[in-house]
C-alpha positions, 0 to 999 in steps of 0.5 A, a space after each residue: 118741605 122735608 130735610 131731603 128736599 132742602 139738601 137737594 136744593 142746596 146741592 143744586 145751588 152749590 153745583 151751579 155756583 161751582 160751574 160759574 166759578 169754573 167758567 170764570 176761571 177758565 175764561 181768565 186762563 184763556 185770556 192769560 194764555 193769549 197774552 205773550 210778553 214781548 221778548 228782548 232781542 238778545 241776538 247778535 246785531 245784524 252785520 253792517 251792509 257795505 256801501 256800494 262803490 260807485 266808479 266814475 269814469 274819467 272825463 274825455 280829454 278836452 279837444 282843442 278847437 281851432 279858431 273859427 277864422 282859421 277853420 274858415 281859411 283852411 276850408 277856403 284853401 281846400 275848396 280853391 285847391 279842389 276846384 282848380 281844374 287841370 287845364 288852368 295849371 297849364 302854361 306855354 311860351 318859350 325862349 327865342 334868340 337871334 344873332 347875326 354877324 359878319 361870320 356867324 349867325 344863330 337862330 334859336 327857338 324853343 317852345 315849351 309846355 309847362 304845368 304848375 305843380 303848386 303856387 311855387 313849383 312848376 315843371 315842363 317839357 319843350 322842343 329846341 331848334 337851333 340853327 348855327 352858321 359860321 362861314 362855310 360851315 352850318 348846322 341845324 340841330 333839333 332836340 328836346 328838353 325838360 325843365 323845372 322852376 321854383 319861385 324864390 322871392 316875389 317875381 324871382 325864380 330858380 331855373 334848371 334845365 336839361 337839353 339834348 340836341 342832335 344834328 338833323 343830318 347825322 343824329 349820332 352827332 349830338 350835344 347835351 347841355 345842363 343849364 341852371 341859374 335864376 330868372 325874373 318874371 314880369 307879368 303884363 296881364 293875368 295870362 301873359 308875362 315875360 321871363 329874363 334869365 341868366 344861366 350857366 351851362 354846367 356841361 360846358 365843353 368844346 362842343 357846347 352850343 352855349 358860351 357862359 354866361 347865357 342870357 335868355 329871354 322868354 315868353 310865358 302864357 297861361 293857357 286858360 
C-alpha cells in the first residue's frame, strides 16, 4: 500500500470519529435543552378568599298551646251552643191575678212568649187583660208589654217591664206602667216552673192600675 492510500484511510477514519463525536454532543445538547429547571414562585401570594356569611333566620315565636282539657271544654261549649235549636230557647207562661171584695174586684191575665238570649238573659213580649170593677164603675183594659230578665244568683233574677193598656170602650183612654224589681223562680220539672216577683211601678200616678209594692205570681213553661 502506497502512502496515498494510507492517507485516505486515515482521513476516512478521522471523519468517522468526528461524526460520532458530533452525534454524541448533539444528543447531549438536546437532552439538556428538554430539562427545565424548576422556577421559584417569586410573585405575590393569592388574595385570601373571604368566608361566606351564613345568615340564620330567627326561629318563629313559640305558640302557647292551651291545655288539652281546656280545648276540649271549649269545643264542647261551642258544639252545645251551635246545636241548640231556636225552638228550644222559647218559653211561655205569664202572670195572673184575682181579687174580689165588697166594693172592688180585679181580674188580670197576662200571657207571655219569651226567648232565652243566653243562659242568664231572656226577653219577650206579652199581652195584658185587666178587668176592674168598683161599685157602679167598671172598666176592661187590653194592651201589651215587653219585658227582660237577668238571672242574678241561682234562682233569683231581676225583672224590668213596660206595659201599656187601653180601655176597650175608648182606646184614647190609656195608661202606661214601668215595672221593675226582683223575682224568685222555682222549677218543678225540666219544663215547668213558678215565678214570684216583687215589683214597683216607676210611673206611679193617680191613674195607675197598680199600687206599690206589687206582688205577682207567674208560670213559666219551656215549650220544647
